[in-house]
C-alpha positions in Angstrom: -59.7 -41.7 -36.7 -56.9 -39.2 -36.9 -56.7 -35.6 -35.9 -57.4 -32.6 -38.2 -54.3 -30.8 -39.5 -53.1 -27.9 -37.4 -53.8 -24.6 -39.0 -50.6 -23.0 -40.3 -49.3 -20.0 -38.5 -46.3 -18.0 -37.4 -44.1 -18.9 -34.5 -45.6 -17.8 -31.2 -43.9 -15.5 -28.8 -45.1 -17.1 -25.6 -44.4 -20.7 -24.6 -46.0 -20.3 -21.2 -49.4 -18.9 -20.3 -51.0 -17.7 -17.1 -54.7 -17.3 -16.3 -55.2 -15.0 -13.3 -58.5 -16.0 -11.7 -58.1 -14.5 -8.3 -59.9 -11.6 -6.6 -63.0 -11.5 -4.4 -65.5 -10.6 -7.0 -67.2 -8.0 -4.7 -68.8 -6.2 -7.6 -70.8 -9.3 -8.4 -72.1 -9.9 -4.9 -74.2 -11.8 -4.0 -73.4 -14.1 -6.9 -69.8 -14.5 -5.9 -70.2 -14.8 -2.1 -69.6 -18.6 -2.4 -68.1 -19.1 -5.8 -65.3 -17.5 -7.9 -66.5 -15.0 -10.4 -64.5 -16.9 -13.1 -66.9 -19.8 -12.5 -69.9 -17.6 -13.4 -71.8 -18.9 -16.4 -71.5 -17.0 -19.6 -74.3 -18.6 -21.6 -73.3 -22.3 -21.7 -69.7 -22.3 -20.3 -67.9 -21.1 -17.2 -66.3 -17.7 -17.6 -62.8 -19.1 -17.3 -63.3 -21.2 -20.5 -63.2 -17.9 -22.5 -59.9 -16.6 -21.1 -58.3 -20.1 -21.3 -59.4 -20.4 -24.9 -57.3 -17.3 -25.8 -54.1 -19.0 -24.6 -55.0 -22.2 -26.6 -55.7 -20.1 -29.7 -52.3 -18.6 -29.2 -50.8 -22.1 -29.4 -49.8 -22.1 -25.7 -49.9 -25.6 -24.0 -48.2 -25.0 -20.7 -50.5 -23.0 -18.5 -50.6 -21.8 -14.9 -54.0 -21.0 -13.3 -53.7 -18.7 -10.3 -56.6 -18.3 -7.9 -57.5 -17.8 -4.2 -57.1 -20.5 -1.5 -60.9 -20.8 -1.3 -61.5 -21.3 -5.0 -58.4 -23.1 -6.4 -59.8 -26.6 -5.8 -62.9 -25.9 -7.8 -60.7 -25.0 -10.8 -58.8 -28.2 -10.4 -62.1 -30.1 -10.4 -63.3 -28.3 -13.5 -60.1 -28.3 -15.6 -58.0 -31.2 -14.3 -54.4 -31.5 -15.3 -55.0 -30.7 -19.0 -54.6 -34.2 -20.3 -58.1 -34.1 -21.9 -56.9 -31.2 -24.0 -53.4 -32.2 -24.7 -52.0 -29.4 -22.5 -50.4 -29.1 -19.1 -52.3 -27.2 -16.5 -50.7 -26.1 -13.2 -52.1 -24.3 -10.3 -50.9 -21.7 -7.8 -52.4 -19.6 -5.0 -52.7 -15.8 -4.7 -53.4 -15.5 -1.0 -54.5 -11.8 -1.3 -55.4 -9.6 -4.2 -52.0 -7.9 -4.7 -52.5 -6.8 -8.2 -52.3 -8.3 -11.7 -48.5 -8.0 -12.0 -48.2 -10.1 -8.8 -48.9 -13.1 -11.1 -45.3 -12.9 -12.4 -43.9 -13.1 -8.9 -46.2 -16.0 -8.1 -45.4 -17.7 -11.4 -41.6 -16.9 -11.5 -40.6 -20.6 -11.2 -43.2 -21.7 -13.7 -42.1 -19.0 -16.2 -38.5 -20.1 -15.8 -36.9 -17.5 -18.2 -39.5 -18.2 -20.9 -41.7 -15.7 -22.7 -45.2 -15.7 -21.2 -48.7 -14.5 -21.9 -51.1 -13.4 -19.2 -54.9 -13.3 -19.5 -57.3 -12.2 -16.9 -59.8 -14.8 -16.0 -62.8 -12.5 -16.4 -62.0 -11.2 -19.9 -63.6 -12.4 -23.1 -62.2 -11.8 -26.6 -63.9 -12.6 -29.8 -63.3 -11.8 -33.5 -62.4 -13.2 -36.9 -58.7 -13.6 -37.2 -58.1 -13.5 -33.4 -55.9 -16.6 -33.5 -53.7 -15.0 -36.2 -53.3 -11.8 -34.2 -52.3 -13.9 -31.2 -49.7 -15.9 -33.0 -47.9 -13.0 -34.7 -47.0 -10.8 -31.7 -43.5 -9.5 -31.4 -40.9 -12.1 -30.2 -39.3 -9.7 -27.8 -40.4 -7.0 -25.4 -44.1 -6.6 -24.5 -47.3 -6.6 -26.5 -50.6 -5.3 -25.1 -54.0 -5.2 -26.7 -56.1 -2.1 -26.7 -59.8 -1.6 -27.3 -61.8 1.6 -27.8 -64.4 2.2 -25.0 -66.8 4.9 -24.0 -65.7 4.9 -20.3 -61.9 4.8 -20.5 -61.5 6.3 -17.0 -62.4 2.8 -15.6 -59.3 1.2 -17.2 -55.6 1.5 -17.9 -55.5 3.9 -20.9 -52.9 3.9 -23.6 -52.2 6.9 -25.8 -50.7 6.2 -29.2 -49.3 8.3 -32.0 -50.1 8.3 -35.7 -47.7 5.3 -36.2 -49.6 3.3 -33.6 -46.7 3.6 -31.1 -47.4 4.0 -27.4 -46.8 7.5 -26.0 -48.0 6.8 -22.4 -50.1 4.6 -20.2 -52.2 5.8 -17.3 -54.1 3.7 -14.7 -57.7 4.8 -14.4 -57.1 8.5 -15.3 -59.6 11.1 -14.3 -59.0 12.8 -17.7 -58.1 10.1 -20.2 -55.8 11.1 -23.1 -57.4 8.6 -25.4 -60.4 6.2 -25.5 -58.1 3.1 -25.8 -58.4 0.8 -22.8 -55.7 -1.7 -22.1 -57.4 -5.1 -22.1 -56.6 -8.0 -19.9 -54.3 -9.8 -22.3 -50.6 -9.3 -22.3 -47.5 -10.9 -23.9 -44.0 -10.5 -22.4 -40.5 -11.7 -22.8 -38.8 -13.3 -19.8 -37.7 -10.0 -18.4 -41.2 -9.5 -17.0 -40.3 -11.5 -13.9 -37.4 -9.3 -13.0 -39.4 -6.1 -13.8 -42.4 -7.3 -11.6 -40.1 -8.3 -8.7 -38.5 -4.8 -8.8 -41.8 -2.9 -8.5 -43.0 -1.0 -5.5 -46.7 -1.5 -4.6 -49.0 1.4 -5.6 -51.0 3.6 -3.2 -53.7 0.9 -3.2 -51.2 -1.7 -2.2 -51.0 -3.5 -5.6 -48.3 -4.5 -8.0 -49.7 -2.7 -11.0 -49.6 -4.1 -14.5 -49.5 -0.5 -15.8 -46.1 -0.1 -14.1 -44.8 -3.2 -15.9 -46.1 -1.9 -19.2 -44.5 1.5 -18.6 -41.2 -0.2 -17.8 -41.2 -1.7 -21.3 -42.4 1.6 -22.8 -39.5 3.5 -21.3 -37.0 1.1 -22.9 -38.8 1.4 -26.3 -39.9 -2.2 -26.2 -43.7 -2.0 -26.0 -46.0 -2.9 -28.9 -49.7 -1.9 -29.0 -52.1 -4.1 -30.9 -55.5 -2.3 -31.4 -58.6 -4.5 -31.7 -60.8 -2.5 -34.0 -64.2 -3.1 -35.5 -65.0 -6.8 -35.9 -63.6 -7.7 -32.5 -65.4 -7.8 -29.2 -63.9 -7.5 -25.7 -65.8 -7.9 -22.5 -64.5 -7.2 -19.0 -67.2 -9.0 -17.1 -66.7 -7.5 -13.6 -70.3 -6.2 -13.2 -73.7 -7.8 -13.5 -74.6 -5.8 -16.6 -71.3 -6.8 -18.3 -71.8 -10.4 -17.4 -75.3 -10.3 -18.9 -74.1 -8.5 -22.0 -71.4 -11.1 -22.6 -73.9 -14.0 -22.2 -76.3 -12.4 -24.6 -73.6 -11.8 -27.1 -72.3 -15.4 -26.9 -75.8 -16.8 -27.1 -76.5 -14.8 -30.2 -73.3 -15.8 -32.0 -73.7 -19.5 -31.2 -77.4 -19.8 -32.1 -77.0 -17.9 -35.4 -73.8 -19.6 -36.5 -74.3 -23.1 -35.0 -70.6 -22.8 -33.8 -69.3 -22.7 -30.2 -67.2 -19.9 -28.9 -64.4 -21.0 -26.6 -65.0 -24.7 -26.9 -61.8 -25.9 -25.4 -62.0 -29.4 -26.8 -62.6 -28.2 -30.3 -59.7 -25.8 -30.2 -57.4 -28.5 -28.9 -58.6 -30.8 -31.7 -58.1 -28.2 -34.4 -54.6 -27.5 -33.0 -53.8 -31.2 -33.4 -53.3 -31.7 -29.7 -56.0 -34.4 -29.4 -57.4 -36.7 -32.0 -61.0 -37.4 -33.0 -61.3 -40.5 -30.8 -60.5 -38.3 -27.8 -63.1 -35.7 -28.8 -65.7 -38.5 -29.1 -64.8 -39.9 -25.7 -65.1 -36.4 -24.1 -68.4 -35.8 -26.0 -70.0 -39.0 -24.8 -69.4 -37.9 -21.2 -71.6 -34.8 -21.9 -74.0 -36.4 -24.4 -77.1 -35.2 -22.6 -76.3 -31.5 -23.0 -75.9 -29.2 -26.0 -72.2 -28.8 -25.4 -71.6 -32.6 -25.7 -73.9 -32.9 -28.7 -71.9 -30.1 -30.4 -68.7 -32.1 -29.9 -70.4 -35.2 -31.3 -71.4 -33.2 -34.4 -67.8 -32.3 -34.9 -66.9 -36.0 -34.9 -69.7 -36.9 -37.3 -68.6 -34.2 -39.7 -65.0 -35.4 -39.4 
């Protein structure tokens, strides 16, 4: 059996990807007292599957997973070295929660002057045409994704003009100038490492991703992609958000009969693994619905 043809698309900006799966998950206590929040189940898969799937949909095959010293081994046990998916997975430790942009300091050697995409391990993205949006980002500068929310004061907030160009970005403002939250998905050129290394920690002692984005904004090199109706974004940092995400995924999968963030299926459709590989992986999970879904893909060819 051969592999399905890779879907045609534009050249991608990022050749490297980072999943930041650190933090202590205190807002999810007691669930996360002994396990990473990115290991929490969202319906039928660990949370990190959803963020990792975004990088795969963007065509990125060289990925660094960053987590805490206590939790990194569990991610290695879950994901391995990426061979099963036709990708390369690497791992690094963030000893303390020093902010999102700290990922570029930790991953400087991994990035190695390549463009890079960063996704937060507790974020979920869903929508028709998401892969197309991910593979048509600007090839230089920075691209961030924004999403309208009812409580923008909880997030980094971007203000845009009538031409969809960014005017300013504020981190958790008391009086937001827009309802557009900056989501946990970012694309940068190789300059991001130097920018992150030059930042001073904020008052809360973190290397702020908002400061990185504002650096690109000041030099006129920041693109804002707004995810409008038809797209869903979940920041699953609370119990209610985690439940909402699980219910959403369950509804989509049961109604459509298609899996969301099925890593093996994405790799197969990208042409990174062949049908024989999918069947082998499916047989290892044949007693559960996830494995049976993979077997159904094999049967349909």
